Structures are given as structure tokens and as C-alpha cells.
N, C-alpha and C positions, 0 to 999 in steps of 0.2 A: 451610394458608393461614389467615391471621389475619382473622377476620370483622370488618367495620367496626363492627357493632353492639356486639360484645364489647369492642372497643378504646375506644369512646366511652361506655361505661357509667360511671355515677357512681363517683368514686374512693373506694375503701375505705382506701387508704393514700396519705398525702400524697406527691406527686411532688416530688422535689428538682429544680428547674429551673435548677440551676447549670450554667453552660456547661462542656462537656467540656474536659479538659486539652489543652494545646498539644502538638503533635508535636515530638519532640526531634531527629530525624535528617533531614538534608536529602537530596534527590536520590534517594530510594528510594520515593517514594509511588506507589501504584497509582492511576491516574486512570481515569475512565470518562466516557462521554457518551451521551446518549439524547434524542431528540426524543419527548416523552411524548404528543404529540397530545392534550393536555388532561389533567386530573388524574383524570378519572372513567372507570370501566369500565362495561360494560353497553351494550346496543344503543342505548338512549336516553340514555346518559350520566347515569343517575340514582344511581349508587352513589358517594357523596361520598368523596373522598380515597382511593379504592381503589388507584390506581396508586402513591400515596405509601406506602400500607400494605403493598403486595405487592412491586412491582418495585423501588422504591427501597430498601426493607428488604432485599430479596434482594441487590441490588448491594452494599450496605454490609456486611451480615452474612455472607452465604453466599459472595460472590465476592471479598471483601476489598478492594473499592474504597474508597479513602480520600478522594478528591476526585471528586464526581460533578457533571458539567456537564450541565444540563437545559434543553432548549428546549421551547417550547409547553407550559409548565408550569402553565397555567391563568390565571385572572384575578387570582389573589393567592396568598399562601402558604396552606398547609393551614389550614382554619378552626380546628382544635384546637391549632395552634401558638401560642406566646406570644412576642410581640415584646419584645425586650430594650430597655433604656433607652439602649443605646449609640448614639452618633451619630458617623458618620465625617466626617473633615474636608471631604470633597466630597460633596454630596448625591446621592441617586439610588439608593443601596443601603441596605436595612435588614436587621438581624440578627434571626432568629427561632429559638426553641428548640422542638424537636419531638420527641415521644416516639414512637419506632418500636417500642418494647417494649410492655409491659402496665402496668396500674396498679400491680400488685404487684411487677413487675420492670421498672422503667422503663429505657429505653435512649435517652438524650437525644443528639440530633445538632443541629448548627447548620445553618440554612438561610439563605443570603444571597440576597436577593430584589431584582430590578430590574424595573420595569414599563416596557416599551417603548411603551406607549400604544396597543396594539392588542388587540382581543378575543382572549383565550385564549393570547396569545403571550408570556406572562411568561417571564423568564429566572431561573434559580435555580442556585446551587451549594451542594451539601450535603456536609457533612464533620463528623467528630467533632472536628476541630481548630478552634480559635478563631482567626479571621483577625486578622492584624496591621493590615490596611487593606483598603478596598474602594472601587471607583469605578464610576460609569457614564460612558461615553464616547460622544459623537456620532461616527458614522462618516463620515469625509470622502469626497469623490468626487462623481461626476456622478449618482449614483442617489439616490433618496429613501430612504435606508437606515434601518433600525431601529437604535436605540442598542445598544451592547454593554456588557458589564460585565466587571470584573476583580476578583479577590480575591487577597490576598497571604497565603500560608502560609509562615512562615519567611522564607527569602530568595528564594522563587519565586512568581511571579505566574501565576495561572490565569485566562485570559480565556474568556468564553462569548459566543457570538454566533449569530444565526440569519440567514443570508444570504437575499436575495430569490430567489424562484423565478421565473426568467424563461424557463424552457424548457430542454430538454437541450442545445441548441446556442447559445443566446443568451448574451452576457456578463452577468455580474451583479457584485455588490459583494464577492465573496469576496476578491479582492486588496486592496480598500480596507480590509476588516476586519483583515487581517494588517498592512497599513501603519499603520493607526491604533494597533494594539498596539505596533508597532516604534517609532513616534515617541514614544508615551507613555513607553515604557521608556528610550529614549535621552535624553529630556529630564529625567525625574524619578528614574529608578532605573537609571542606567548600570551595567553590570557584573553585574546580577542576572539569574537565569534566568527565562524566561517561555515559556508554551505557550498556544496557542489551541485550545480544544476546542469545535468548532462543527458545526452543520448548515450546510455550505457550499453546499448545493443545487447542487452542481457536482462532476463527476468529477475525481479527481486528475489524469487524463489531459488535462483541459482547463485545468489551471493552467499558468502560464508556466513554462518550463524552469528559469529561475533560482530558482524557489521549490521545485521538486520535491525537491531533496535535503534539505529540512527537513520533508517531509510524511511522516507515519507513518500508514499505512492497513492495514486488515485484509485487503485483496485479495479481499474478498467483498462481494456486494450487501448494502446496509444498508437499502434501501427496497423496499417491495412491488412497485415497478415494475422492479426489477432493477438500479437504479443504486447506486453507492457514493457517497453524498452526505455521510456522516458520517466525518470523519477529523480528524487533529490536525496542527497546524503547530508544530514545536518548535524553539526557537532553537538548541539545542546537540545535538539528537538527530536520528536518521533511522530508516529502516525496518530498519537493521541493529542499532542499539543498543537499540531498544525493540520489543517484540513487541505488535502489536495483535491482540486476540482478540475475535471476534464472539460475542455471546450473544443468545439469543432473547428477544423481548418480545411484548406484545400491542398495539403501536401500529401506525400505518401505516408507521413506520420499524420494520421487522421485526426489527431487531437493535440492541442497544446495543453499544458498543465499549469494551473494557478495554485499558488501556496498561500493560504490565508492563516495567520495566527488565530488559534481558537481561544477566544477569551474565557471560555468555560474551563479550559484545561491548563491555564497558565500556572507556572510554579510546580509542575508535576501534576499528573492527571488525578482527578478525584478518586479514582480507583486506588491509586497508590497512597494518597493521603488518608483515605478511609481505612486502608489496611493498617497503616501506622497507628491511627487512633485506636483501632480495635486491639492492637497489640498492647497498648498502654492499659486498656481495660481488661486485659487477660482473657480476651475472647477470640484469640487467633486460631484456636483449634475447632471452634464450632460456631455456627450462626443459626439461631433459631428464629424463624419468621414469626412476626407477631400475628396472632389470630390466623394460623394457617388455614388456607382454604377460602379466605375472604378478601383476597387482595385484588381481585378483578383481573380481567383479561390483559390489561395493559400494564400490569405491575412490572417495573423494570428491575434491573439487578439490585438496586438499592431500595426497592419497595417491598411490600408484602407479597409473597408469592402464593398463587392459588394452589390448591391441592393438585397432585399429579393427575393428568387425564381428564381435567375438567376445564370449562371456560371456552370462550369463543375462539381462542387461539390454539385449540388443540391441533397438534401436527400429526398427520397420518403416518402410519408405519409402512410406507410404500417402499418397494425396492428401488434401487438407483438407476434402473434401466438395463436394457439388454447389453450395453457395452460392458457392464461389470462382469458378465458371465463369459465373455469371450476368451479370457485367459491369454490374450495376446496384447503386447504393447503397453504403453503407459496407462491406457484406460482400463487395463485388466484388473480385476479384483482378485484377492488371494483365494485359492481353491483348495488349500490344505498344505501345499508344499511351502515350507518355511514360515508358516503362520502359526501363532500360538493359540492353543485352546480351540482348534477347529473341530474337536470332537463334540462341541456343544451345538453344532449346527446340523440339523437333520438333512437327509439327502433328497428332500423334495416331497415327502409324503404330504398328502392333503392338498396338492395342487393339481391343476389340469382341468379336465372337462367337467368335473363334478361341482361347478360353481352353483351356489344357491342364491335365493332371494336375499338372504342376510348378507351374502358377499357383495351383492350389488348395492344394498343400502350402506354397507361399510365403505364401498368405493366412493359413493356420493358424499358421505361424511368426510372422508379423507380429502376429497377434492375441495370441499368447503373449507376445511382446516388449512389446507395448503394456500388457498387464496387469501385467507386471513393473515397468514404469516408473510406472504408477499406484500400485502398492504402495509403491514407493520414495517417491513424492511424499507419500503419506499418512503415511509413517513418519519424515519429517524431524524431527530434534530441534532445540532452540533453538540449539545450537552450529553446526549445519549452516547455519542461517539466516544466520549471520554471514558466510558465504561468498557470499551472494547479492549481486549488484551493486546499488548504491543508485541509484534513479531520480534524475535530475538531475545525477549525476556523470559525468565523461568518463573513458574508459579507452583503453588500448591492449590489444588482445585477442590473446593468444598461444595457438596450438594446443599441447596437451600431447604430441601424437603426431607432431610434426614439429619438427626442430631449427632454431633460428635463423630463425623465420618469425613473421609478424604478419599479422593481418587488415587489409586495405586495399581502397580502391575504385580501385586502379590496377594495371596490370600491372607486373612488375619493371622494365621499361624506362622506366617513368614516364609512359606514355601513359594518358589517361583510359580506363577500361574497366569492365566489370562487376566486382563484388567478388571478391577472390581472396585468396591468401596469398602474401606476398613477403618478401624479406629486410628487416629493420628498417632504416630510415634516419632515423627521427625526424621525418618529414614530417607535415603536417597530415592527409594522406589516411589516416593510421593512427589518427586520433582518432575514437572512437565514443562518443556520448553515449547513455546509457540513459534512457529516458523512460517514464512511465506511459502506458498506452493508455487508451481509454474503456471497456475491459472489465476488471473486477477480476481481478488476478493475471496480466495479460498486459502485455507491454512492447514498446516500439519500440527499435530500434537505429539511431540516426541518425548518419551520417558528418558531418564538419565542414562539408560543402557543403550540408547540409540534405536529403540524400537518405537514405532508409531502406531497410534490407534487407527484401526481400519475396520470397515464393515465387511462381514463375511458374505460371499456370494451364495446365498441360500435363502429360503423362505422364512428362516427363523429370525432375521434381522439381528443376528448376533454380532457382537463387536469383539475383535481380537487384536493382535499386533503383528506387524511385519517389520523387518529391518528397513531402515530408511536413511537416505542421505539426501539432503535438500539439493545438492548439486548434481544428482543423477535422477533418472526417471523414477518417480514414485507413483504407484497406481492412484488413479483418482478416487478409488474406494477409500483412500486414506486422507482425502480432503474434507474439510469441515468449514462451516461458516458460523459466525457469532451474531446472535440477534437477541438483544434485550436480556442478557444473562443466560440465554440458551445456547447450547452447542448443537447445531442443526446440520443435516445433510445438505450438500450443495443445491439440490433441487427443492429444498424446504420440505422434503417429504417425511421427515421424522426427526425426533429430538433424542439426543443421547441421554440415557437414564439407566439406573440399575433396575432389573426386573426379576423378582419383585423388589420393591423399594425397601431393602433391608441390608444390613452388613453382610458382606461376602457374596452378594448376589451378582451374577454375571451382568455385564453391560449389554444393552440392546438399543436399537433406534425404534422408538414406539410412538404411538399417538399420545398426545398430552403435553401440555406446557410443563417443562422441567428446567429449573434454573440452577446455575452454578455460580459460586463466588471465586474469583481468581485473586489469590493473595500472593503478591510478588515475593520471591525468595531473595533475600539480601546476602 
């Protein structure tokens, strides 16, 4: 760690304050963002510039960040930085040269600074590149918003903003920030790429559905309160084409986020390209696995899937925990009121003190299966992430283990009913939109009528539907994860599948690998 005193010692060698050279290649920059919570470390905040000298230096040097978007960056640029003579066409942003190296081995970076007029809430963008242009923009809308800033590197604009903190469930100006950037680009720089790297003070799951397919999030908490408040809105990218990686810091925002272009998913994710190829081959309505039952435990969504209920990756059909049965608050699961198809769930027969040896053996098997799923989740590589559905996009979802079938919220006869699998007809009942939930890494599956798939609070592991709005409290029983073509419960305790595996069967969460294919709806 570089000590502040050593860095600020009188120079023995003259420092060349020439601005770093411009970046030559477009669309391959590694971006990062962090709410610094001020520039100083220490309990009393008396160590000057320490977060610039440690964390920002680490981001740029050790982690390869090329554009760092910083919120709550203090009351001004680092005192030892040097303001350049450059003046941008629009006022509000100044350029500063800052040495994150030593006096004998200088390492000069550019800091672009904007003052929103609030104590310690300065905005900054740091980069070794020299910006082509920079602006400060007032954020429109009904809130008394802080201004935002934007810096242009090459043909791409990077916007930085700090949304208002109005509480976990109250609306704020996150949408206004995105709209301000969109309008600026449409008016002054149409056709150029742009991204907003911000502390949105809002979960991706509480953003409107029509914005979610441009959100890139790490799917992990970024604030000490457990919320995921720091993410990116990218004009031409999504959670499939860019990998968001969380890194540790010493701010109240416990992590900074790095955004790395995913080389496996460029030009649209393989999932989308594969769906388009299958349409050309007239196989959009069904997918028949080759040699079913022989694919092996690690068969991914594009590989051969093993038979349901077999293989080392079998997922146990365990309940989601006591929180699902409380019937209170956001963690409550549906208990019959307002849920569809709840008559399929028994009232608890077969549970209680009558546990047998077979129950114990089943529990051991379930635990082993759960650990295998956890191992797989931890071992996902970037290419496998391309197969994950993109929040905000709408799909038709086909089971790999059943021919000519699609997930829908109607019975084959066309009557409204609990979710099931039926022959594809192209109806709206087959459309399912993937949405962020309010818990990082968990998602909602919403049918076209606004009802979401949810697990029923009972021993049958039945799956039904409840009304859901991503901007309001949705029970965690309606949350799902995606793992190698499977739709699994958040605790990895069960996989979504029809039971029995036939047309018209009700959906349940049961033991056994069961994979689905997500075909984007155009």
C-alpha cells in the first residue's frame, strides 16, 4: 500500500504532467464504478487523498479499469492534482492531471471533475485516456435531482450520476438519469454508443421492465445494507454481452463493479443467435435432445440433456424454508389468496413426526444434489453466462425433455389454468418475460398477463402464479435462478419441471436435472 506521506514528499525528479495518450480501440474498454463515500480513509477521515491513492490506483493498475466512474468523490479533485488549461465547450466539467505513481516513477491519469453543489458529493471520471469532450447535465423530472456528468472517449460517452436515496421502496430519479442521457445523445450525438455508470440507489428489480434489458448488474450486493444499488445502463449491451464483476472496497458501498466485454457473447448472445438459426431450420417449436438420457451431469443448455431425475446434478425437491410459510411481508409465499391453481397443493398430509428411514436417506440424497448444484453455479465460465436469459427480454420457454411442448399459463384446451406445458400455438399465453427481482441474482418469470410463476407454500412443491409488479414487493417464493439451462429455486433446492413429464401436467419443483430452452420473442 502506498503511504500518503511518501507520495506527497517534495519531488526529487520533475514530473511530466503531459496528458496520457488517447485510446485507439473502440468498444473494448473495461469500465468500473464506485461510490467512494468521500476521498479520505480513517475513522475520523483525516487521511487526505487516501482513497485516490489506494482504491483508485488499484482499480486502474491492478484490475485493468480504463474508465472509472466515481460518486461521492469528495468536495473537489485530489489536492495534489493539477488542473489543465483545457476548457470544454459546455461549462461544468474540469480536467485534472493526477499522479498515482511516485515522484521517480510517475503514472499520470486524467480526472474529469463535476461539482453537483453538495457537500462531499462530487462526481469524477478517471482514465488514462484524454477525453474528446465532457458535459455537466441537469437531470429533468419531478425530483430535485443532482446534476450528472458525461465524458466522451473515442466514439463512446460515459455518464456518471448519483441518484437520490428515497428509501428501498420509494421511487427516485434513476429513470430520469437514464432519460437525460438518452435525450442528450439523441440530440447531439445520434448513433454513438453510450453508457450510464451510476449509483442508482435502487435495485435493478425496481427499474421498469422496458429498461431492464439494457441493465448490466453484478447480481451481488454492492452496499453494506445488502442492496444492489450500483449497476450500469448500456445502450447496446446487456447482462449477456458484458460481465459485471464485483470487487471489494472500504466504502459504505462495499464493492465496486467492473464491466468487462464478454468475448463469447459479442454481436448478440449465442442464445439469441442459436434461436435465429433454429427458426431458419423450422425447429422453433420443439427441441429434441440427441440420445436423451446420455448427456452427462454437466450437459449445458446447448448440450445433450440427461433424463429427468438422473445424474449427479439431481436437485432435491426441498421446501424453500420457514420464511415461505409465514404469510407476512415480502418473503411470504402464496397461501391460496390471489394465487392460481392452489387447489393442487395438499394441506400438509404426510408430514410431521412420522418420518421414516427412507425420509432420512432422501434428505441425504437431496443435500448431495444441492451441493452439486452449488458446485456447478460456482464453476460457470463466461461462455456459459451467454446462455442465461436477459432480464427485460421476453421468451417462449421449451422443455428439453419433452417433444413439441412449451411453457404456458393455460391448459391445452385453451382454458385459463395454472402454468403447465402444452403444444405450441404461438398464443400470448406462451410469452414469459424475465425480470430482475429485488434480490441480487434472482429473477421473476412473468407471463403476458402480469402473473408470475411462484412456488406454493406446501409439501407438494406445486408451482402456481400470483400477480406481480417488479416495482412493488414480490414474494421471494416467486424468485428463481438460472443454472445451465435449468430454472432452479434460489436455495438450489429444486428444479422447475412438469410432473409427470407430459403435456398438461402441473409444474412442480422436484429432484432431478431438468433443462429448458429460452427462445427470444421478436
